[in-house]
N, C-alpha and C positions, 0 to 999 in steps of 0.2 A: 410458776407452778403452784397450783392450789392443792393442798392436802387438808381435807376437811373431815372432822369426826362429827357424825350426827349422834347426839346423846339423848337419852331419855329412857323411861321405863318401858317394859314390854307393852305393846299396844299403843304407843304414843304416836305412831305414824312414821317411824324412821324409814321403814322399807319403802313405803309409798313415796315419801318425799325424796329419798335417795335416788329412785328411778327418774323422777322428774328433774332433779338437779343434774344427774348424769347426762341427760339429754341436752339440757340448756347450756351447761358449761363444758361439755365434751370431756367428762371425767371418767376414769375407770371406777367401777363400782365394786367394792369388796364387802361381801357378806360372809362371815366365817361359816355360817350354816351351809350356804351354797358350796363353798370351797370344800368343807368336810365331806359333803355328799359326793362331790366330783372325785375327790381323792379316794374315797371308799369304793367308788364304782370301778376304779382302775386297779387291778391286782398289783399290790406292792407291799413292802414291809411297813411303810408309813400308813398305808390304808388299813392294814391288819391291826396295827397298834391303835389307830383311831377307833376302829370298829369295836375292839375289845372294851373300850370305855363306854362307848355309846350304847352297845348292846346291853350293858349292865345298868344303863340309866345314870351313869356317873358323869360328873363334869370332866371334860378333858383338861388335864393339868396345863397350867400356864406355859410351861416350857415347851410342851408338845404343840399346843395351840400356836405358839409363836413360830415354832420351827416350820409348821405347815404354811402359815401365812407368809413368812419370809421367802420360803421356797416358791410360793405362788407369785409373789411380787417380782422376784428376780427372774423366775422362769418365763414370765410374760412381759418382761421389760417395761413394767408399768411406770417406773420412774422416768421413762422417756416420753410418757404421755403428758397431757395437759394438767394432770393431777389425779388424785385418788380421793374418792369419798368412802369413808369407813362407816359401815352400817352395823351398829351393835358390837363394835370393837374399838378400843380395849374395854374389858369388863372389870379389870382389877388393876391395882397400883403396879404390881410386878409386870403385867402386860404393857402398861403405859410406859414404864421404865425401859422395857425391851424395845418398844416401838421408837422411843426417842433415840436410843443407842443405834438402832438400825438405820434411822434417817441420818443421824449425825455421821455415821460411817460412810454415807453416800452423799454427803454435803447437801442435805435437804432437811426439812423439818415439818412438823404439823403447823399449818397456818392458823387454823381456828377450830374451836369446838363449839358447835351450835346445839344447845340443850332445849328440847321440847318439854315444856311444863304442862303436865296433864294431871288432874286430880285423880286419886286412886279409884274412886267410884266410877268415874268416866272410863278409866282403863279397864276395870273389871267388866263393865257393860260392853265395851268395844270388843274385848277378847271373847266373851261369851257369844257375841253376835258372829265374830269371825269363826268361832268353833262350829257354828251351825252350817257354814258354807265351805270352810277350808278343809275339813276332815282332820284337822290337827287335834289329836286327843288331849294335849295339854291345854287347849283352849276351851274344852267342854266342861271343865270342873272348876267351880269357884274356889274350892279349898286349895287346889293346885295353883290356880292363878294368884291367890293371896300369898302362897308360899313363895312363888316367883317374885312377887313384889317385895317380900321380906329379904330375899337374897339380893335383889337389886339395891335395896336400902343399905344392907350390910356390906356388900362387896363392891358395888359399882358406884353408888352415890359419893363415896370418898374421892372419886376422880374429879368431882366438881372443884374441890379445894386444890387438888393437884394442878389442874389446868388454870384455875384462877390465879395461883401463885406465878404462873408463866404469862399472865395477862392475855390468855387466849380463850377464855370461857365466857360465852354470852348466852343468857337465858331468854327464851322466846315463848310466847303463848302458843301452846300446842293444841288448844281447843279452838274449834272453828271449822270452817269448810277446808277441804284439801287445798283449794286455791288461795284462801286467805292465809293459811300457814305458809304455803309456798312463797307468797309475796313477801312475807316477813323474812324468810330465809334468804331470798334473792336480794333483798335490800341490804342485809348484812354482808353478803358475799360481794355485791357490786362495789361496796366501799373499799374492798381489797384489790380491785382490778385497776390497772393503770388507766388513766383517762384516755378516751378515744378522741382522735383528732377530727 
């Protein structure tokens, strides 16, 4: 079973690459944003709790984020699939600790963390371009984008050391065509697969 975390700043191409990897390796794809939207769309106490944070523009607390994620993984029997690709999760050390505990309790683990390296100026340009086509308000404002990059550096980048200590962290060039980056990712994943006869 392959459990992969795609790591990198906003706009590094995680979502695009996750969808391609999902297809090639038959993985379940987990994007916390998509899961949050699905939970909120179905009336429930959990959905109401999530909505209260998101409506105020606040970050959803680690504990609640993980509760939603664990419920989703168990509810969809994803640990019985060929593996999971995490797109944009975990974002903090407490989330990574919770994810490790979750997998350990189910006799599984994170296999590898693939980090897409993209220079900040490239990220800013990509997100501004995406903002023109996606309708996402947070991608239309350079000040907001740079704040998101600062949050990434402060809260998420420390995960590089966390997973490096577990010998699971690999950095890859995230600049280039979608296919060039995909090829780099596949090369790393293919090393983890049992040899075919």
